[in-house]
PLY file of the C-alpha trace (Angstrom):
ply
format ascii 1.0
element vertex 105
property float x
property float y
property float z
element edge 104
property int vertex1
property int vertex2
end_header
7.40 13.45 2.91
8.34 14.30 -0.63
9.94 12.71 -3.66
12.94 13.42 -5.88
13.22 13.40 -9.66
16.31 11.49 -10.77
18.07 10.90 -14.06
18.28 7.43 -15.65
22.00 7.14 -14.83
21.27 7.59 -11.12
18.42 5.07 -11.32
20.73 2.58 -13.02
23.18 2.90 -10.10
20.29 2.36 -7.67
19.53 -1.01 -9.27
22.67 -2.34 -7.57
20.99 -1.93 -4.16
17.62 -3.19 -2.92
15.11 -1.07 -4.82
11.36 -1.26 -5.29
10.15 -0.17 -8.72
6.54 0.74 -9.46
5.61 1.10 -13.14
2.34 2.98 -13.64
2.01 2.57 -17.41
-0.81 0.54 -18.93
-0.61 -3.28 -18.65
0.18 -3.86 -22.34
3.07 -1.40 -22.33
4.40 -2.92 -19.10
4.26 -6.41 -20.63
6.24 -5.23 -23.67
9.08 -4.01 -21.47
9.92 -2.57 -18.05
12.81 -2.03 -15.67
14.16 -5.25 -14.10
12.17 -6.14 -11.00
9.42 -3.60 -11.65
5.89 -4.17 -10.41
2.97 -2.98 -12.52
1.02 -0.60 -10.30
-2.58 0.31 -11.09
-5.72 1.31 -9.22
-6.59 -2.40 -9.09
-3.54 -3.45 -7.06
-2.66 -0.19 -5.28
-3.99 -1.25 -1.86
-2.16 -4.59 -2.06
1.04 -2.79 -3.06
0.72 -0.38 -0.13
0.33 -3.33 2.25
3.18 -5.41 0.85
5.81 -2.83 -0.11
8.52 -1.83 2.35
8.13 1.88 3.21
11.75 2.02 4.40
13.24 0.77 1.12
13.82 3.17 -1.81
10.96 3.26 -4.31
11.36 4.31 -7.95
8.21 5.28 -9.86
8.24 4.97 -13.66
5.79 6.13 -16.32
6.09 6.79 -20.07
7.97 10.10 -20.13
8.48 11.09 -16.48
5.42 13.29 -15.96
2.69 11.07 -14.46
5.25 9.38 -12.24
5.75 12.65 -10.37
2.18 12.78 -9.08
2.28 9.04 -8.32
5.59 9.49 -6.48
4.10 12.34 -4.47
1.08 10.18 -3.62
3.30 7.32 -2.43
5.51 9.67 -0.41
2.38 10.95 1.32
1.50 7.32 2.15
4.65 6.95 4.23
7.39 5.85 1.83
10.63 7.46 3.00
12.66 7.53 -0.22
10.56 8.00 -3.33
12.01 8.80 -6.74
10.46 9.66 -10.10
12.40 8.68 -13.22
13.06 11.68 -15.47
12.37 10.81 -19.10
10.36 7.79 -18.01
10.59 4.35 -19.52
10.97 5.71 -23.04
14.27 7.38 -22.21
15.38 4.39 -20.12
14.77 2.00 -23.03
16.76 4.25 -25.35
19.72 4.48 -22.97
19.75 0.97 -21.49
18.08 -1.51 -23.85
19.98 -4.32 -22.11
18.16 -3.40 -18.88
14.64 -3.94 -20.17
12.71 -6.97 -18.95
9.67 -8.50 -20.60
6.91 -10.68 -19.21
0 1
1 2
2 3
3 4
4 5
5 6
6 7
7 8
8 9
9 10
10 11
11 12
12 13
13 14
14 15
15 16
16 17
17 18
18 19
19 20
20 21
21 22
22 23
23 24
24 25
25 26
26 27
27 28
28 29
29 30
30 31
31 32
32 33
33 34
34 35
35 36
36 37
37 38
38 39
39 40
40 41
41 42
42 43
43 44
44 45
45 46
46 47
47 48
48 49
49 50
50 51
51 52
52 53
53 54
54 55
55 56
56 57
57 58
58 59
59 60
60 61
61 62
62 63
63 64
64 65
65 66
66 67
67 68
68 69
69 70
70 71
71 72
72 73
73 74
74 75
75 76
76 77
77 78
78 79
79 80
80 81
81 82
82 83
83 84
84 85
85 86
86 87
87 88
88 89
89 90
90 91
91 92
92 93
93 94
94 95
95 96
96 97
97 98
98 99
99 100
100 101
101 102
102 103
103 104
């Protein structure tokens, strides 16, 4: 299994279909803003996420700038997720391009 890096425009299109989103940034950054429907993923809830997430549904991994999400995406692909994507440019680029598609807790 492997993952793909995708551009924000492709990720935006994917939001129209069932999509799991894992945000690996720190809790405070996640609370200040994240992609709609994103789940904050950390070492504390990783096992729960692996048990509850659907390995057959596409999974988008988001970090700050699109670097850390690649290793996390690779990790999740190795755990049996079929379609894993890493967001190029990360949340920072997403927020700049699509401020209307930023959710807050």
